[in-house]
N, C-alpha and C positions, 0 to 999 in steps of 0.2 A: 133818341133822335133830336138833333138840333136844327133849327131853321136858320138859314143864312140868306139875308137879303142885301143886295148890293146896289149902290147908287153911283153914278158917274157925275161929278159935280165940278163946277169952277171953284177956284180957291175961295172966292168971296162967298159963294153959296155953301161951301163946306164949313166955313167958319160959322155962318148963321145956323146951319144944321146942327153942328156940335153944341152950340150954345142952347138951341132949342131942346135938344135931347137931354142935356144935363138939367135944364130948368124943369123938364117933365119928369126928372128922377130916373132917367134911363142912361146907364153908362156902359152897357155891353156892346160897344161898337169899336171899330178900328178904322183909322184913317191912314191911307197910304198914297204914295205918288202913283198916278194913273198914266194914261197915254197922253202925250203932249204936255199941255199945261194943266190938264184936268187932274182931279184927285178921286180916288175910290173910297167911298164910305161904305163899310160893311157892318150890318147889324146882326146880332146873334141872339137867339132865344131858345130856351129849353122847351121843345115840343111846339111852342107858339111864341109869337112876338106880341107884346102888349099893344093894343090898339092905340093907346095914347101916344106911343112912340111913332107909329106909322102916321097917325093923324097930324101930329105936329109938323112932320116933314111934308105931308100933303098940303097943309095950310100954307107952306112956303112955295107951293107950286112944284114940288120935287116928286118925281116918280121913279120907282126902282127899274133897273135895267135887267136884273137877273135875280132868281130865287132858287135855292136848292135845299134839300133835306139831307143832312149828313149824320152818319153814325158817330156817336161821341168818341169812340176809340179812334176812328179814322181822323176826325177833326183834330183831336189833340196830338195825334202822331204827326199831322201836318204842321201844326202851329208851334209845338214845343220842341226845343232841342232835346235830343235823346242821349247826349253825352253825360257821363257822371258829373255831379256837382260837388265841390268841396264845401261842405256846410260849416265845418269847424275843424281844427287840427285833429287828424285821425278819424274824421267822420265824413263819409261820402253819401250823397243821395243818388240812387240809381233809378232814373226814370224810364230807361229803355233797356235794350238787350246788351248794350256795350258794357263790358265788365269794368268796374272801377279798379284802381291800383290795389295790389295785394296788401293785406294787412289792414288793421283798423276796423272800425265799425261801419257797416253798410246798411243804410235805411232804404227800403224799396218803396217807390212811390208810383202807384198806378195812375195813369192819366185821368184827368177829370177837372171839373170846374171848381177848384178850391185854391185859396190863397196859401202860399207857403211851399215853394218847390226848391228853396235854398238859393235862388238867384237874386233875391232882393236883400238890400242891406239890413232892413229891420229884422228879417229872419236870421241872417248870419250873426248879427250883433248878439241876439239872445242865445243862439246856439253856442257861440264862442264862450260866453259867460257860463252857460249851463254846464259845459264840460269841465269847468274849473271848480264847480260847486260840489259839495258832498250831499247827494240826495238819497243816499242809502237809507231805506226804510221810511222815506218821507211820503206824506200824502200831498199829491200835486193836483192843482186845478189849472188847466189850460183853457183860458177864457177867450172865446172868439177864436177857436182852434184852427179854422181853415182846414188844411189837409191833415192836421193832427201831428205833424212831424215833431214839434217841440215836446209835446206831451209824450210821444212815443220815444223820443230820445231820453227823456227823464226815466221812463220805464226801463229802457235798456241799460241805464246806468244805476238801477237798483231801487227806484222808487217803489214803495210798497203798494200804493194805490194811486191811480190816475183817473181823473174825471175830465172829459173833453166836452166843451159846449160850443155851440154856434147857432145863429138864428137863420142860417141859410141851409135849407134841406139838401140842396145839391152838394154843398160842401161836406155835409155830414155823410152823404153817400161815399164820398172819397175817403173821409175819415175812417169809416167802417172797413172799406177795402184796404186802406193803408194799415190799419191795425191787424187785419187778417194776414196781409202779406208779410208783416214783420213779426207775427206770432205774439202780439201784445193783447192782453185782455184789459179793457178799460171801460168805465162807465161813459156812455155817449148820450148827450142830452141836447134837445132842441129848445131854444128860447132866447130871449133878449137879455144879454149881459147877466147880472147876478140873479135875475129871476129864473134862469135856466139851471141854477145849481141845486142839486137835490137837497131837500130839507134835512138838516142835521149833519151835513157834510162839513167838516172842519179841515182846512188846508194848513200845511206847514209852508208850502211854496205856491204862490200865485204867479202864473206866467200869463202875460197879456200883451199881445202884439196889436195894440189899438191906438188910433189917433187920439189927439189931445182931448177933444170933446168927450169921447167915450171914457177916457181915464177919469176926467173930472166928474162925469156922471156916476162912475163907480164910487168915487170919493164921497159923493153926496148921498149915496144909497145906504140907509141904515143897516142893511143886511151885511155889509162888508165886515163889520166888527164881529159878527157871529161866524162868518165864513173864514176870516183870517184874523183871529183875535191877537195872535202874535206869530211872528215868522217873517218870511221874506216875500217881497213883491218884486218880480223881475219883469220889467216893462220895456216896450220899444214902440216905434211908430209915431213918436211925438216929434213934430217939426221943431227945429232948434229955436225958432222964434217964440215957441210956446213953452220953452223949458222952464223959465222962472215961474210962470203961472202954475204949471203942474207940480213943480217942486214945492211951491208954497202950500198947495193943497195937501200934498203928502206930509209935509212937516206939521201941518195943523192937525193931522190925524195921528201924530206920534211916530211917523216913520223917519228913520235916520238914514240919510243917503250914504251908502258905503262904497258905491261904484257907479261910474257913468262913463259913457263912451259915445263918440259921434262918428258917423260915416255918411258921406255926402251931406245932406241937410237933415238927417235923422238923428234923434237923441235916444239913447237907451239908458236905463237906470236900474239899480238894485237898492231897495229900501228895506230896513229892518225895523221891527218894533216888538 
């Protein structure tokens, strides 16, 4: 069950409310045009909402106008488009009952609170590169896996072993459901970045759809050398303004950039060492 709390605000109050929520570390909200000149601010929480989020809005003198409890399946059916998504050439994601085009690989995605449904450029960038790589027999680590789609795609293309990690337990629920829906057996682990990787696991391919600060944190982590002593790092989620910074960190670790691509303001890369 998910809690949905709605506020009806002026544009000025909506700006203040969003700034306050982000400052409090809460980002599970949506802002939409409301009636007249007002805006609707909706907060979402799994089973409950953090009191810190509600308190910061109350401190601004804001009070909710409605609250509801929604079943997760119903919530995501309402919010997420159900049409098939072209993830990469010959690969479709099927989030609903509508059948994708005949032929090619179909990845089934149960609805749920996880990043990576194929609609965001960072996911597509990695998927398009992944279908061009030979991963047959490879040991693959999908770090910060979200829905697990990229690791599952690697498994479908012949990877021998796939490990999926994330620090969000709700995302890992979706990961498990996604693996089951696609008939993929993978190691699924909860934890923060490289700390989540099982001891002794050595990867041939690291997949990481992470923003720049997290990529740099991995570069600074001494465990990286043991997890990926040699092989390929396929990354995305880096803002183009941070490209030089991230590329310098990779180069310092001995990675040689062999591919990169941009979509919108996102940069993706493949490094070998």
